[in-house]
C-alpha positions in Angstrom: 18.8 -17.0 8.6 20.3 -14.6 11.1 19.5 -11.6 8.9 15.8 -12.6 8.8 15.7 -13.2 12.5 17.3 -9.8 13.1 14.7 -8.1 10.8 11.9 -9.9 12.5 13.1 -8.7 15.9 13.5 -5.1 14.7 10.0 -5.1 13.1 8.3 -6.7 16.1 10.0 -4.1 18.4 8.7 -1.3 16.2 5.2 -2.6 16.3 5.2 -2.5 20.1 7.0 0.8 20.2 4.3 2.6 18.2 1.3 0.5 19.4 0.1 3.4 21.7 0.1 6.0 18.9 -3.0 5.2 16.8 -2.6 8.2 14.5 0.8 7.1 13.2 1.3 4.5 10.4 2.9 1.4 11.6 2.9 -0.8 8.6 1.2 -1.6 5.3 1.4 -4.8 3.3 -0.4 -6.6 0.5 -0.5 -8.1 -2.9 0.8 -6.6 -6.1 -1.5 -8.4 -8.5 -1.2 -6.7 -11.8 2.4 -6.3 -13.0 3.0 -5.7 -16.7 6.7 -5.3 -17.6 9.3 -5.6 -20.4 12.3 -8.0 -20.2 15.6 -7.4 -21.9 18.1 -10.3 -21.4 20.4 -12.8 -23.1 21.1 -16.5 -23.1 23.8 -18.4 -25.0 21.5 -18.7 -28.0 19.8 -15.3 -28.5 18.8 -11.9 -27.2 15.5 -12.1 -25.3 13.0 -9.3 -25.3 9.3 -9.4 -24.6 6.4 -8.5 -22.4 6.4 -10.0 -18.9 3.9 -10.5 -16.2 4.1 -11.5 -12.6 2.7 -11.5 -9.1 4.3 -10.4 -5.8 3.9 -8.8 -2.5 5.3 -6.1 -0.2 5.4 -5.4 3.5 6.4 -1.9 4.6 7.2 -0.7 8.1 7.2 3.0 8.9 9.6 4.7 11.3 9.4 8.3 12.4 7.7 10.4 9.8 9.9 9.9 6.7 11.5 6.4 6.8 10.3 3.0 5.6 11.9 -0.4 5.3 10.5 -3.9 4.8 10.5 -7.0 2.6 9.5 -7.4 -1.0 9.4 -10.2 -3.5 7.8 -11.7 -6.5 8.1 -13.7 -9.7 8.5 -12.2 -13.2 7.9 -14.5 -16.2 8.6 -13.7 -19.9 7.5 -15.9 -22.8 9.5 -15.5 -26.0 9.8 -17.0 -29.5 12.6 -19.0 -31.0 12.9 -20.1 -34.6 11.0 -23.3 -34.1 9.0 -22.7 -30.9 6.7 -20.2 -29.2 7.0 -21.9 -25.8 10.3 -20.7 -24.5 10.3 -18.7 -21.3 12.5 -16.9 -18.8 11.4 -16.6 -15.1 13.0 -14.5 -12.4 11.9 -15.2 -8.8 13.3 -12.7 -6.2 13.0 -11.6 -2.6 14.8 -9.3 -0.2 14.8 -6.1 1.8 14.3 -2.4 0.9 14.7 0.9 2.6 13.7 4.4 1.7 11.9 7.7 2.3 8.2 8.5 2.7 6.2 11.6 2.1 2.6 11.6 3.2 0.1 14.4 2.4 -3.6 13.9 2.9 -4.7 10.6 1.4 -1.6 10.3 -0.8 1.7 8.6 0.4 4.8 8.7 -1.9 7.6 6.3 -1.2 11.1 6.2 -2.9 13.2 3.2 -1.8 15.9 0.8 -2.9 15.5 -3.0 -3.0 18.2 -5.6 -2.9 18.0 -9.4 -2.5 18.6 -12.8 -3.8 16.9 -14.4 -6.8 16.9 -17.3 -9.2 16.5 -17.3 -13.0 15.1 -20.3 -14.8 15.3 -20.2 -18.6 13.7 -22.9 -20.8 15.0 -22.3 -24.3 13.4 -24.5 -27.0 15.2 -24.7 -30.3 13.0 -27.4 -31.9 9.6 -28.7 -30.9 7.2 -31.2 -32.5 3.8 -30.6 -31.0 4.3 -31.4 -27.3 7.6 -33.1 -27.7 10.8 -31.1 -27.1 13.4 -32.3 -29.6 16.1 -29.8 -28.8 15.8 -27.7 -25.6 18.1 -26.3 -22.9 17.2 -25.5 -19.3 19.4 -22.9 -17.6 19.2 -22.0 -13.9 21.2 -19.3 -12.2 21.3 -17.9 -8.7 21.5 -14.1 -8.9 21.6 -10.9 -6.9 18.7 -8.6 -7.8 18.4 -4.9 -7.1 15.9 -2.2 -8.1 14.7 1.3 -7.2 11.1 1.4 -6.2 8.8 4.4 -6.6 5.4 3.9 -5.0 2.3 6.1 -4.8 -0.4 4.9 -2.4 -3.9 6.4 -2.3 -5.8 5.8 1.0 -9.3 4.4 0.1 -10.1 4.0 3.8 -7.9 4.2 6.9 -7.2 0.5 6.6 -7.0 0.0 2.7 -4.9 1.7 0.1 -4.6 1.4 -3.6 -0.9 1.3 -4.6 0.9 1.8 -7.9 4.7 1.1 -8.2 7.4 1.5 -10.8 10.4 -0.7 -10.5 13.3 -1.8 -12.7 14.6 -5.2 -11.7 18.2 -5.6 -12.6 20.7 -8.5 -12.3 23.6 -10.0 -14.0 23.7 -13.6 -15.3 26.9 -15.5 -16.3 29.1 -14.3 -19.1 28.5 -10.6 -18.3 24.9 -10.8 -19.6 22.4 -8.5 -18.0 18.7 -9.0 -17.1 16.7 -5.8 -17.0 13.0 -5.7 -16.4 11.2 -2.3 -15.9 7.7 -3.1 -14.5 4.5 -1.2 -13.5 2.7 -2.6 -10.6 -0.8 -2.2 -9.2 -2.1 -3.6 -5.9 -3.9 -3.3 -2.7 -2.3 -2.6 0.7 -3.8 -3.2 4.1 -2.7 -0.6 6.6 -2.3 -0.3 10.4 
């Protein structure tokens, strides 16, 4: 809780510090609403691979001309098949902070940063299912530490609105030395100030 309070104070201070400089970027934030990805993971029963989809958001604060930091989070869900079911899924919810560099030229802004934060994995693994009745299923829940590089390209549609595309690779480790890796492409809208 102290970390979030500290971040809030730093970000609030930065807003007041740069409030009198209208030509400088202060922040951008918005929704990443289209996020196709591919999950590679394991559970005690099988290797899990498959397409994933999610939703999330990002809030970036800009300092000086080349530095950004902020908060980022979302939820990534992957459905996969087992021998007797098509309804198993693995979900990663995550949130945390990031920091990185910014390069702005004309209407294009490129951002390369690194994300780290806490997350939780929920995995419903169905071995046997009879219509809507689960006859043999396991539910796994893990608290995890998640990290990822983030590469973003923002195109300024207006001075207040940008279209953003991002490439990330969510990575974490679940018990028994198993890895969860999820490269994802993201598209969204950012509101700028």
